[in-house]
PASEBA-1860 file (N, C-alpha, C; in nm, 3 decimals):
! residues 317
1> MLLLDYQN> 13.469/8.628/9.949/13.462/8.738/10.045/13.487/8.870/9.972 ~ 13.402/8.968/10.001/13.411/9.097/9.934/13.509/9.188/10.007 ~ 13.596/9.254/9.931/13.683/9.357/9.986/13.625/9.493/9.949 ~ 13.596/9.575/10.050/13.534/9.704/10.026/13.635/9.801/9.967 ~ 13.586/9.891/9.881/13.673/9.992/9.822/13.709/10.097/9.927 ~ 13.827/10.155/9.912/13.871/10.260/10.004/13.811/10.394/9.964 ~ 13.786/10.415/9.836/13.733/10.541/9.788/13.581/10.537/9.785 ~ 13.520/10.656/9.777/13.376/10.664/9.759/13.346/10.649/9.610
9> VLIESLLR> 13.280/10.542/9.575/13.260/10.509/9.433/13.167/10.609/9.366 ~ 13.066/10.659/9.437/12.972/10.755/9.377/13.043/10.886/9.342 ~ 13.126/10.934/9.433/13.202/11.057/9.404/13.298/11.034/9.289 ~ 13.363/10.919/9.288/13.458/10.888/9.181/13.388/10.887/9.045 ~ 13.274/10.821/9.035/13.204/10.812/8.906/13.150/10.949/8.864 ~ 13.101/11.028/8.959/13.049/11.161/8.924/13.161/11.251/8.872 ~ 13.274/11.253/8.940/13.386/11.337/8.895/13.443/11.289/8.763 ~ 13.449/11.160/8.745/13.501/11.107/8.619/13.413/11.150/8.502
17> DRFSGAPP> 13.282/11.152/8.527/13.189/11.198/8.422/13.207/11.347/8.395 ~ 13.224/11.427/8.502/13.239/11.572/8.485/13.374/11.607/8.423 ~ 13.478/11.532/8.456/13.612/11.561/8.404/13.631/11.512/8.261 ~ 13.536/11.440/8.208/13.550/11.384/8.074/13.524/11.485/7.964 ~ 13.482/11.604/8.000/13.454/11.707/7.900/13.308/11.723/7.867 ~ 13.221/11.658/7.941/13.078/11.672/7.917/13.033/11.814/7.952 ~ 12.925/11.863/7.891/12.877/11.998/7.921/12.846/12.014/8.070 ~ 12.883/12.126/8.131/12.857/12.146/8.274/12.708/12.144/8.305
25> VSIDQVVS> 12.674/12.085/8.417/12.535/12.079/8.462/12.531/12.112/8.611 ~ 12.413/12.147/8.660/12.397/12.176/8.801/12.400/12.045/8.881 ~ 12.466/12.048/8.995/12.479/11.931/9.081/12.440/11.970/9.223 ~ 12.362/11.887/9.286/12.326/11.906/9.427/12.293/11.769/9.485 ~ 12.395/11.698/9.529/12.378/11.562/9.578/12.439/11.546/9.717 ~ 12.366/11.475/9.802/12.417/11.436/9.933/12.449/11.286/9.927 ~ 12.572/11.252/9.959/12.620/11.115/9.949/12.660/11.065/10.087 ~ 12.608/10.952/10.126/12.642/10.892/10.256/12.752/10.789/10.238
33> DFDNVTFH> 12.837/10.780/10.338/12.946/10.683/10.337/12.942/10.607/10.469 ~ 13.034/10.511/10.485/13.041/10.436/10.609/13.075/10.528/10.727 ~ 13.045/10.480/10.846/13.082/10.547/10.972/13.016/10.683/10.986 ~ 12.892/10.696/10.938/12.813/10.819/10.954/12.878/10.940/10.888 ~ 12.956/10.917/10.785/13.018/11.026/10.710/12.924/11.070/10.597 ~ 12.912/11.202/10.579/12.823/11.257/10.477/12.900/11.352/10.386 ~ 12.878/11.340/10.255/12.935/11.430/10.156/12.823/11.514/10.095 ~ 12.857/11.634/10.054/12.765/11.718/9.977/12.841/11.769/9.854
41> ISTAESKT> 12.790/11.733/9.737/12.850/11.775/9.611/12.754/11.872/9.544 ~ 12.800/11.994/9.515/12.709/12.096/9.463/12.784/12.190/9.369 ~ 12.705/12.266/9.293/12.759/12.370/9.205/12.684/12.500/9.234 ~ 12.681/12.539/9.360/12.603/12.656/9.401/12.656/12.784/9.337 ~ 12.787/12.798/9.324/12.846/12.922/9.271/12.840/12.927/9.119 ~ 12.875/12.817/9.054/12.877/12.813/8.908/12.873/12.667/8.864 ~ 12.821/12.640/8.746/12.814/12.502/8.696/12.953/12.443/8.672 ~ 13.052/12.529/8.654/13.187/12.479/8.628/13.270/12.462/8.755
49> KILISISV> 13.215/12.503/8.871/13.287/12.493/8.997/13.214/12.394/9.088 ~ 13.279/12.281/9.110/13.218/12.174/9.189/13.272/12.183/9.331 ~ 13.180/12.195/9.427/13.215/12.204/9.568/13.188/12.068/9.635 ~ 13.290/12.012/9.697/13.277/11.884/9.767/13.302/11.909/9.915 ~ 13.203/11.881/9.998/13.213/11.902/10.143/13.194/11.770/10.215 ~ 13.256/11.758/10.332/13.249/11.634/10.410/13.216/11.668/10.555 ~ 13.134/11.583/10.615/13.100/11.594/10.757/13.140/11.464/10.825 ~ 13.225/11.475/10.929/13.273/11.359/11.003/13.243/11.379/11.150
57> KCYNELLQ> 13.189/11.278/11.214/13.149/11.289/11.354/13.265/11.327/11.444 ~ 13.383/11.272/11.419/13.498/11.292/11.507/13.598/11.392/11.451 ~ 13.551/11.488/11.370/13.644/11.577/11.301/13.731/11.657/11.398 ~ 13.674/11.705/11.508/13.752/11.782/11.605/13.863/11.698/11.666 ~ 13.836/11.570/11.692/13.941/11.481/11.743/14.050/11.462/11.639 ~ 14.010/11.448/11.513/14.108/11.428/11.407/14.198/11.551/11.390 ~ 14.142/11.670/11.411/14.225/11.791/11.404/14.334/11.789/11.509 ~ 14.306/11.733/11.626/14.407/11.725/11.731/14.523/11.633/11.691
65> YGAQAVLE> 14.497/11.541/11.599/14.599/11.444/11.559/14.659/11.476/11.422 ~ 14.644/11.599/11.377/14.713/11.642/11.256/14.635/11.629/11.127 ~ 14.503/11.627/11.134/14.423/11.612/11.013/14.440/11.732/10.919 ~ 14.453/11.851/10.976/14.465/11.970/10.892/14.589/11.963/10.804 ~ 14.700/11.916/10.859/14.824/11.905/10.781/14.809/11.802/10.669 ~ 14.743/11.690/10.697/14.722/11.588/10.595/14.634/11.642/10.483 ~ 14.527/11.713/10.517/14.435/11.766/10.416/14.504/11.874/10.332 ~ 14.585/11.956/10.394/14.658/12.058/10.316/14.759/11.993/10.223
73> REYGPYIV> 14.820/11.885/10.267/14.915/11.814/10.181/14.846/11.753/10.060 ~ 14.726/11.702/10.077/14.656/11.632/9.969/14.576/11.725/9.879 ~ 14.520/11.834/9.937/14.424/11.917/9.861/14.457/12.066/9.866 ~ 14.583/12.100/9.897/14.622/12.238/9.919/14.553/12.344/9.835 ~ 14.573/12.348/9.702/14.517/12.458/9.622/14.365/12.453/9.605 ~ 14.303/12.343/9.643/14.158/12.329/9.623/14.078/12.356/9.750 ~ 14.144/12.382/9.862/14.074/12.401/9.989/14.006/12.538/9.991 ~ 13.878/12.538/10.033/13.803/12.662/10.050/13.741/12.660/10.190
81> APEQGYDF> 13.674/12.771/10.225/13.609/12.778/10.356/13.503/12.669/10.366 ~ 13.490/12.602/10.480/13.393/12.493/10.493/13.250/12.539/10.468 ~ 13.176/12.460/10.396/13.035/12.487/10.373/12.960/12.477/10.506 ~ 12.855/12.556/10.520/12.778/12.556/10.644/12.719/12.418/10.669 ~ 12.740/12.366/10.790/12.691/12.234/10.825/12.788/12.123/10.796 ~ 12.907/12.156/10.740/13.007/12.056/10.708/13.141/12.098/10.770 ~ 13.234/12.004/10.776/13.360/12.027/10.845/13.473/12.072/10.753 ~ 13.469/12.030/10.627/13.581/12.059/10.537/13.528/12.060/10.395
89> SIQVDLET> 13.579/12.153/10.313/13.532/12.167/10.175/13.649/12.191/10.081 ~ 13.636/12.137/9.961/13.729/12.168/9.852/13.647/12.203/9.728 ~ 13.705/12.282/9.641/13.635/12.325/9.520/13.724/12.304/9.399 ~ 13.664/12.245/9.294/13.737/12.216/9.171/13.672/12.294/9.058 ~ 13.753/12.369/8.985/13.705/12.446/8.869/13.731/12.363/8.743 ~ 13.625/12.328/8.672/13.639/12.246/8.552/13.716/12.318/8.441 ~ 13.722/12.450/8.448/13.791/12.527/8.344/13.942/12.532/8.366 ~ 13.988/12.492/8.483/14.133/12.498/8.512/14.188/12.361/8.550
97> LPEEQAAK> 14.129/12.257/8.496/14.177/12.122/8.527/14.311/12.097/8.458 ~ 14.392/12.006/8.511/14.517/11.970/8.442/14.488/11.913/8.304 ~ 14.579/11.935/8.213/14.558/11.886/8.076/14.589/11.737/8.064 ~ 14.685/11.687/8.138/14.721/11.545/8.128/14.614/11.459/8.193 ~ 14.582/11.350/8.126/14.481/11.259/8.178/14.526/11.193/8.308 ~ 14.656/11.165/8.318/14.707/11.104/8.440/14.688/11.196/8.560 ~ 14.708/11.327/8.540/14.688/11.423/8.648/14.540/11.432/8.686 ~ 14.452/11.425/8.586/14.308/11.426/8.616/14.269/11.302/8.697
105> DDLIRRIS> 14.320/11.186/8.655/14.288/11.062/8.728/14.339/11.068/8.871 ~ 14.456/11.127/8.890/14.511/11.137/9.025/14.426/11.230/9.112 ~ 14.375/11.339/9.054/14.289/11.430/9.128/14.157/11.363/9.165 ~ 14.100/11.288/9.072/13.976/11.214/9.100/13.998/11.115/9.213 ~ 14.111/11.044/9.207/14.140/10.945/9.310/14.154/11.011/9.447 ~ 14.226/11.123/9.454/14.249/11.189/9.583/14.119/11.244/9.642 ~ 14.034/11.299/9.556/13.906/11.353/9.607/13.815/11.240/9.654 ~ 13.810/11.131/9.580/13.725/11.019/9.621/13.777/10.952/9.749
113> LLKRNVMA> 13.905/10.976/9.782/13.964/10.923/9.906/13.961/11.025/10.019 ~ 13.873/11.123/10.011/13.869/11.229/10.111/13.843/11.173/10.251 ~ 13.750/11.083/10.265/13.722/11.024/10.397/13.844/10.946/10.446 ~ 13.904/10.868/10.359/14.021/10.789/10.399/14.134/10.879/10.445 ~ 14.155/10.991/10.373/14.267/11.078/10.406/14.246/11.153/10.537 ~ 14.124/11.198/10.563/14.101/11.271/10.688/14.111/11.177/10.807 ~ 14.074/11.049/10.790/14.084/10.951/10.898/14.226/10.897/10.913 ~ 14.313/10.925/10.816/14.449/10.870/10.821/14.541/10.947/10.915
121> APFEQAFD> 14.502/11.067/10.954/14.592/11.153/11.032/14.642/11.089/11.161 ~ 14.555/11.034/11.248/14.609/10.975/11.372/14.697/10.854/11.348 ~ 14.671/10.779/11.241/14.757/10.665/11.209/14.896/10.713/11.167 ~ 14.901/10.814/11.080/15.031/10.866/11.038/15.108/10.923/11.157 ~ 15.038/10.993/11.246/15.104/11.048/11.363/15.159/10.938/11.453 ~ 15.081/10.830/11.471/15.127/10.719/11.555/15.246/10.648/11.490 ~ 15.244/10.632/11.358/15.356/10.567/11.290/15.483/10.650/11.302 ~ 15.469/10.783/11.293/15.586/10.869/11.311/15.639/10.860/11.455
129> EFEQLREE> 15.548/10.853/11.550/15.590/10.840/11.690/15.660/10.707/11.713 ~ 15.614/10.602/11.645/15.681/10.472/11.655/15.826/10.482/11.610 ~ 15.852/10.553/11.501/15.989/10.570/11.453/16.075/10.644/11.555 ~ 16.018/10.746/11.617/16.093/10.822/11.717/16.125/10.737/11.839 ~ 16.024/10.663/11.887/16.046/10.577/12.004/16.144/10.465/11.973 ~ 16.140/10.417/11.850/16.232/10.309/11.810/16.376/10.358/11.811 ~ 16.397/10.479/11.759/16.531/10.536/11.759/16.578/10.564/11.902 ~ 16.487/10.611/11.987/16.523/10.640/12.125/16.555/10.511/12.202
137> AAKYTSES> 16.476/10.406/12.178/16.497/10.280/12.249/16.628/10.214/12.209 ~ 16.675/10.241/12.087/16.800/10.180/12.041/16.921/10.229/12.121 ~ 16.906/10.338/12.194/17.016/10.393/12.272/17.030/10.324/12.408 ~ 16.929/10.244/12.447/16.929/10.185/12.580/16.909/10.033/12.571 ~ 16.938/9.968/12.681/16.897/9.828/12.695/16.754/9.826/12.747 ~ 16.693/9.707/12.744/16.554/9.697/12.788/16.537/9.735/12.935 ~ 16.643/9.715/13.017/16.633/9.747/13.159/16.660/9.895/13.186 ~ 16.749/9.957/13.108/16.787/10.095/13.137/16.705/10.198/13.062
145> APQGVREG> 16.615/10.156/12.976/16.535/10.250/12.898/16.445/10.331/12.990 ~ 16.428/10.460/12.965/16.338/10.542/13.047/16.195/10.487/13.043 ~ 16.117/10.522/13.143/15.980/10.470/13.152/15.896/10.511/13.032 ~ 15.915/10.634/12.985/15.837/10.679/12.870/15.865/10.598/12.745 ~ 15.988/10.552/12.728/16.022/10.471/12.612/15.964/10.331/12.626 ~ 15.972/10.276/12.749/15.919/10.140/12.770/15.768/10.134/12.755 ~ 15.698/10.234/12.807/15.553/10.232/12.805/15.496/10.275/12.671 ~ 15.568/10.352/12.594/15.519/10.398/12.466/15.445/10.531/12.478
153> GAVRAIHY> 15.386/10.574/12.368/15.318/10.703/12.365/15.178/10.697/12.421 ~ 15.111/10.812/12.413/14.974/10.822/12.462/14.878/10.753/12.364 ~ 14.762/10.716/12.417/14.659/10.651/12.336/14.580/10.757/12.260 ~ 14.569/10.741/12.130/14.487/10.830/12.049/14.349/10.767/12.031 ~ 14.246/10.838/12.073/14.109/10.786/12.066/14.031/10.858/11.957 ~ 13.966/10.781/11.871/13.884/10.837/11.763/13.743/10.782/11.780 ~ 13.651/10.864/11.829/13.512/10.821/11.851/13.433/10.849/11.722 ~ 13.452/10.761/11.627/13.400/10.783/11.492/13.257/10.734/11.473
161> RNEEAIFI> 13.204/10.657/11.567/13.067/10.609/11.561/13.006/10.620/11.701 ~ 12.873/10.616/11.708/12.807/10.618/11.838/12.845/10.492/11.915 ~ 12.902/10.511/12.033/12.940/10.404/12.125/13.054/10.317/12.073 ~ 13.118/10.355/11.963/13.231/10.279/11.910/13.348/10.374/11.885 ~ 13.469/10.320/11.894/13.588/10.405/11.880/13.704/10.321/11.829 ~ 13.807/10.393/11.782/13.936/10.333/11.745/14.041/10.392/11.838 ~ 14.125/10.306/11.895/14.232/10.350/11.984/14.365/10.309/11.922 ~ 14.460/10.404/11.917/14.589/10.379/11.854/14.698/10.415/11.955
169> KASHDRVT> 14.791/10.322/11.976/14.900/10.344/12.072/15.031/10.301/12.008 ~ 15.127/10.392/12.006/15.259/10.363/11.950/15.355/10.323/12.061 ~ 15.436/10.222/12.033/15.543/10.179/12.124/15.672/10.171/12.044 ~ 15.782/10.139/12.112/15.910/10.137/12.042/15.925/10.015/11.951 ~ 15.838/9.912/11.968/15.850/9.792/11.887/15.722/9.754/11.814 ~ 15.618/9.836/11.826/15.490/9.802/11.763/15.396/9.922/11.768 ~ 15.290/9.912/11.689/15.176/10.004/11.700/15.051/9.919/11.719 ~ 14.978/9.948/11.825/14.858/9.871/11.858/14.735/9.951/11.818
177> VIFSTIFT> 14.647/9.888/11.741/14.521/9.950/11.698/14.408/9.866/11.755 ~ 14.320/9.930/11.831/14.211/9.859/11.899/14.077/9.917/11.852 ~ 13.989/9.829/11.806/13.854/9.868/11.769/13.759/9.825/11.879 ~ 13.676/9.916/11.927/13.564/9.875/12.012/13.440/9.870/11.923 ~ 13.366/9.762/11.931/13.251/9.745/11.843/13.133/9.690/11.922 ~ 13.014/9.720/11.876/12.891/9.679/11.942/12.828/9.564/11.864 ~ 12.796/9.456/11.935/12.721/9.345/11.876/12.576/9.357/11.924 ~ 12.486/9.374/11.831/12.347/9.402/11.867/12.273/9.281/11.920
185> DETDRVFG> 12.314/9.162/11.885/12.247/9.043/11.938/12.346/8.928/11.952 ~ 12.299/8.819/12.011/12.385/8.705/12.040/12.438/8.641/11.912 ~ 12.356/8.639/11.806/12.400/8.578/11.681/12.520/8.651/11.623 ~ 12.518/8.785/11.630/12.632/8.862/11.579/12.759/8.829/11.657 ~ 12.747/8.810/11.787/12.864/8.777/11.867/12.923/8.642/11.826 ~ 12.836/8.545/11.799/12.884/8.413/11.758/12.955/8.421/11.623 ~ 12.892/8.488/11.527/12.955/8.502/11.395/13.086/8.580/11.407 ~ 13.087/8.684/11.491/13.208/8.763/11.506/13.324/8.680/11.559
193> KVFLQEFV> 13.299/8.594/11.656/13.405/8.510/11.711/13.457/8.412/11.605 ~ 13.367/8.361/11.521/13.410/8.269/11.415/13.501/8.342/11.316 ~ 13.464/8.463/11.275/13.546/8.540/11.182/13.683/8.570/11.242 ~ 13.684/8.615/11.367/13.810/8.652/11.429/13.899/8.531/11.453 ~ 13.840/8.418/11.482/13.920/8.296/11.497/13.984/8.259/11.364 ~ 13.915/8.287/11.254/13.973/8.260/11.122/14.093/8.350/11.097 ~ 14.089/8.475/11.144/14.205/8.563/11.133/14.324/8.501/11.206 ~ 14.299/8.451/11.327/14.406/8.392/11.407/14.461/8.266/11.339
201> DARRRAIQ> 14.371/8.180/11.291/14.413/8.054/11.229/14.488/8.078/11.099 ~ 14.444/8.177/11.021/14.510/8.206/10.893/14.654/8.249/10.916 ~ 14.675/8.332/11.019/14.811/8.376/11.051/14.896/8.257/11.097 ~ 14.835/8.166/11.169/14.909/8.051/11.221/14.942/7.951/11.110 ~ 14.851/7.937/11.012/14.870/7.836/10.909/14.966/7.882/10.799 ~ 14.937/7.999/10.740/15.009/8.032/10.617/15.055/8.176/10.606 ~ 15.002/8.268/10.687/15.034/8.409/10.669/15.101/8.458/10.796 ~ 15.224/8.412/10.818/15.293/8.449/10.941/15.326/8.598/10.947
209> NAPQVLFR> 15.330/8.665/10.832/15.363/8.807/10.831/15.244/8.897/10.861 ~ 15.125/8.839/10.879/15.007/8.919/10.907/15.012/8.974/11.050 ~ 14.942/9.084/11.076/14.938/9.136/11.214/14.872/9.037/11.309 ~ 14.911/9.045/11.434/14.846/8.963/11.535/14.708/9.021/11.566 ~ 14.607/8.934/11.579/14.470/8.976/11.604/14.422/8.911/11.733 ~ 14.368/8.991/11.824/14.317/8.944/11.952/14.176/8.996/11.970 ~ 14.094/8.920/12.045/13.956/8.961/12.070/13.920/8.932/12.215 ~ 13.853/9.028/12.279/13.806/9.010/12.416/13.690/9.105/12.441
217> NDPPLELQ> 13.611/9.074/12.546/13.498/9.159/12.582/13.534/9.266/12.684 ~ 13.646/9.247/12.756/13.693/9.348/12.851/13.798/9.436/12.784 ~ 13.810/9.561/12.826/13.911/9.649/12.766/14.052/9.593/12.782 ~ 14.134/9.598/12.678/14.273/9.550/12.687/14.355/9.635/12.784 ~ 14.471/9.584/12.817/14.559/9.655/12.911/14.602/9.791/12.856 ~ 14.614/9.803/12.724/14.657/9.930/12.665/14.558/10.043/12.694 ~ 14.434/10.008/12.727/14.330/10.110/12.748/14.305/10.138/12.895 ~ 14.392/10.091/12.982/14.375/10.119/13.124/14.382/10.270/13.149
225> GIPGLAAG> 14.285/10.319/13.225/14.282/10.461/13.255/14.205/10.545/13.156 ~ 14.159/10.486/13.045/14.079/10.560/12.948/13.936/10.570/13.000 ~ 13.880/10.688/13.018/13.744/10.700/13.074/13.637/10.659/12.974 ~ 13.524/10.614/13.027/13.406/10.587/12.944/13.406/10.455/12.872 ~ 13.494/10.362/12.910/13.497/10.232/12.843/13.394/10.140/12.906 ~ 13.326/10.062/12.821/13.230/9.964/12.869/13.302/9.832/12.890 ~ 13.293/9.777/13.010/13.363/9.653/13.043/13.266/9.550/13.093 ~ 13.292/9.422/13.057/13.214/9.312/13.110/13.076/9.299/13.049
233> QGEVGYIT> 13.048/9.368/12.941/12.918/9.358/12.877/12.933/9.277/12.749 ~ 12.842/9.181/12.731/12.854/9.090/12.617/12.840/9.156/12.483 ~ 12.769/9.271/12.477/12.746/9.334/12.347/12.865/9.417/12.301 ~ 12.966/9.438/12.383/13.084/9.516/12.347/13.202/9.422/12.326 ~ 13.271/9.441/12.216/13.390/9.363/12.189/13.507/9.453/12.155 ~ 13.628/9.411/12.194/13.750/9.487/12.165/13.840/9.400/12.077 ~ 13.867/9.449/11.957/13.948/9.376/11.859/14.081/9.449/11.847 ~ 14.188/9.377/11.874/14.322/9.437/11.877/14.405/9.388/11.760
241> FVLFPRHL> 14.465/9.483/11.688/14.563/9.454/11.583/14.699/9.501/11.632 ~ 14.796/9.413/11.626/14.933/9.448/11.665/15.016/9.458/11.538 ~ 15.056/9.581/11.504/15.136/9.606/11.384/15.283/9.609/11.422 ~ 15.361/9.522/11.361/15.503/9.512/11.391/15.584/9.596/11.293 ~ 15.714/9.614/11.317/15.795/9.701/11.230/15.786/9.665/11.081 ~ 15.769/9.537/11.049/15.760/9.501/10.906/15.634/9.558/10.839 ~ 15.533/9.591/10.920/15.411/9.651/10.864/15.419/9.803/10.855 ~ 15.521/9.862/10.915/15.525/10.007/10.931/15.636/10.071/10.848
249> TKQRREDV> 15.687/10.002/10.749/15.787/10.060/10.661/15.724/10.169/10.574 ~ 15.807/10.254/10.518/15.757/10.364/10.436/15.678/10.313/10.316 ~ 15.720/10.198/10.262/15.656/10.144/10.143/15.517/10.087/10.173 ~ 15.492/10.045/10.297/15.368/9.975/10.328/15.270/10.059/10.409 ~ 15.311/10.175/10.453/15.225/10.255/10.542/15.090/10.287/10.479 ~ 15.091/10.335/10.354/14.966/10.378/10.292/14.867/10.263/10.282 ~ 14.914/10.146/10.240/14.825/10.031/10.229/14.775/9.986/10.365 ~ 14.863/9.988/10.466/14.822/9.946/10.600/14.712/10.037/10.653
257> ISHIQTFR> 14.727/10.168/10.635/14.624/10.262/10.681/14.493/10.239/10.609 ~ 14.498/10.218/10.479/14.375/10.195/10.402/14.307/10.066/10.445 ~ 14.386/9.960/10.462/14.328/9.831/10.500/14.262/9.838/10.637 ~ 14.332/9.892/10.734/14.283/9.884/10.871/14.165/9.978/10.894 ~ 14.155/10.085/10.817/14.039/10.175/10.829/13.909/10.105/10.794 ~ 13.913/10.016/10.697/13.790/9.951/10.650/13.758/9.824/10.728 ~ 13.837/9.792/10.831/13.814/9.664/10.900/13.676/9.655/10.962 ~ 13.634/9.759/11.034/13.505/9.751/11.103/13.390/9.731/11.005
265> DYFHYHIK> 13.392/9.806/10.894/13.287/9.791/10.793/13.294/9.653/10.729 ~ 13.414/9.608/10.699/13.434/9.474/10.641/13.383/9.367/10.736 ~ 13.413/9.381/10.863/13.377/9.283/10.965/13.225/9.270/10.978 ~ 13.157/9.382/10.998/13.012/9.376/11.018/12.938/9.346/10.888 ~ 12.993/9.388/10.776/12.930/9.354/10.648/12.924/9.202/10.629 ~ 13.034/9.134/10.658/13.037/8.990/10.636/12.957/8.914/10.742 ~ 12.942/8.970/10.860/12.850/8.909/10.957/12.708/8.911/10.903 ~ 12.665/9.025/10.852/12.530/9.035/10.797/12.514/8.950/10.671
273> ASKAYIHS> 12.617/8.946/10.586/12.610/8.864/10.465/12.600/8.716/10.500 ~ 12.672/8.672/10.601/12.666/8.532/10.643/12.528/8.498/10.698 ~ 12.470/8.588/10.777/12.336/8.564/10.830/12.234/8.556/10.717 ~ 12.246/8.645/10.618/12.154/8.643/10.505/12.168/8.512/10.427 ~ 12.291/8.465/10.410/12.314/8.340/10.337/12.252/8.221/10.410 ~ 12.273/8.216/10.542/12.216/8.105/10.620/12.064/8.110/10.618 ~ 12.005/8.229/10.627/11.859/8.240/10.621/11.807/8.194/10.486 ~ 11.877/8.226/10.377/11.833/8.182/10.245/11.840/8.030/10.234
281> RMRRRTAD> 11.945/7.970/10.292/11.955/7.823/10.292/11.843/7.760/10.375 ~ 11.807/7.821/10.486/11.697/7.770/10.568/11.565/7.777/10.494 ~ 11.541/7.890/10.425/11.417/7.901/10.348/11.414/7.801/10.235 ~ 11.528/7.778/10.172/11.534/7.679/10.064/11.507/7.539/10.117 ~ 11.564/7.504/10.232/11.541/7.373/10.291/11.394/7.356/10.332 ~ 11.334/7.461/10.387/11.192/7.454/10.423/11.104/7.432/10.300 ~ 11.137/7.504/10.192/11.060/7.485/10.068/11.074/7.343/10.016 ~ 11.193/7.282/10.029/11.211/7.142/9.987/11.127/7.047/10.072
289> FLQILRRA> 11.123/7.069/10.203/11.042/6.984/10.289/10.893/6.996/10.255 ~ 10.847/7.117/10.229/10.705/7.135/10.193/10.673/7.067/10.061 ~ 10.767/7.069/9.969/10.745/7.001/9.841/10.736/6.850/9.861 ~ 10.819/6.796/9.950/10.813/6.652/9.978/10.679/6.616/10.041 ~ 10.629/6.699/10.132/10.500/6.673/10.194/10.386/6.678/10.093 ~ 10.392/6.774/10.000/10.287/6.783/9.898/10.288/6.661/9.807 ~ 10.409/6.612/9.776/10.417/6.493/9.690/10.370/6.368/9.763 ~ 10.384/6.365/9.895/10.340/6.246/9.971/10.190/6.238/9.985
297> RPDNEEKE> 10.118/6.344/9.963/9.973/6.344/9.974/9.912/6.281/9.849 ~ 9.816/6.183/9.863/9.755/6.118/9.745/9.683/6.219/9.658 ~ 9.701/6.203/9.525/9.633/6.294/9.433/9.483/6.268/9.430 ~ 9.443/6.140/9.428/9.301/6.103/9.425/9.260/6.049/9.561 ~ 9.209/6.136/9.644/9.169/6.094/9.775/9.035/6.020/9.768 ~ 9.017/5.931/9.862/8.895/5.851/9.866/8.777/5.940/9.905 ~ 8.675/5.948/9.816/8.561/6.036/9.838/8.450/5.968/9.918 ~ 8.436/5.832/9.909/8.330/5.760/9.980/8.391/5.644/10.058
305> RKTASGRT> 8.331/5.616/10.171/8.373/5.503/10.252/8.251/5.420/10.292 ~ 8.278/5.293/10.320/8.170/5.202/10.359/8.182/5.164/10.505 ~ 8.063/5.149/10.566/8.060/5.100/10.703/8.059/4.947/10.701 ~ 8.059/4.885/10.820/8.059/4.739/10.829/7.930/4.678/10.775 ~ 7.821/4.754/10.782/7.692/4.704/10.733/7.675/4.721/10.584 ~ 7.766/4.786/10.518/7.758/4.804/10.374/7.710/4.939/10.330 ~ 7.674/5.023/10.426/7.632/5.157/10.390/7.754/5.241/10.349 ~ 7.727/5.340/10.264/7.834/5.431/10.222/7.806/5.572/10.272
313> FKVQT> 7.911/5.646/10.292/7.897/5.787/10.331/8.012/5.865/10.269 ~ 7.987/5.994/10.245/8.088/6.082/10.184/8.185/6.135/10.289 ~ 8.311/6.144/10.247/8.413/6.197/10.334/8.414/6.349/10.321 ~ 8.404/6.418/10.434/8.408/6.563/10.433/8.554/6.610/10.431 ~ 8.591/6.691/10.333/8.728/6.742/10.324/8.732/6.887/10.367
END
């Protein structure tokens, strides 16, 4: 099973080549990423100044959940005015790069993780809210806790794809992440259920510390009251991850955010890979059957036959 990279590999390789000391050249590349995200890498101002811009479908929603603060924390001195047609831009001057190789590698890594970092804002906000609710709930018993503490925080909705979204809800004892996804045909739904059942079985057999995974076609209870949800339709599925306190420690937060962001791409990629594998096996089996039929046919077919009276006639092939 393939694990997808969190960073954009094309941006990483391009920057690594430019940061290696090679002579500056003009760059004008548009790079596509998962979830309809688009990058534009250019040197419009100067060959030594590389401008990296990103366009995200749900950027305005992400700003409501603290994306600006996350981007300033990660790219503060490199942030410039957004390029026309894009949501966020940073600029790197090759003449003022850090001298230490470790610092250069860290800058390359952070820039290649631009999509991951901008999408991380609602997760970080929900994890911080979980800590606050947990501290507040510790002051009460389960019966005397205020309603706001018992019910948890508001649902954060990220409509990052057409007709698909991520919903994040923090509570005092967990953070729930729900993916709504579209299955284009019946075969995808069957493969999807098999994959998700494997998640459940793996947790039951050997990985008890893994998050709980649930799947249903109707919206979960956490999404009650959310407008625009599709319910009762076979092509829509809701996949729920329940993150417990052991997943939300300071040491594990970054990895958890990176892992869960790539789930939808990982999920649909392996559905398509499984279908392609089964189709290749079917074609191989058909070719074997045809070979058996060709071998069963006589090499020297009878060209003439005789009637009962002794006459002969040619067989028409």
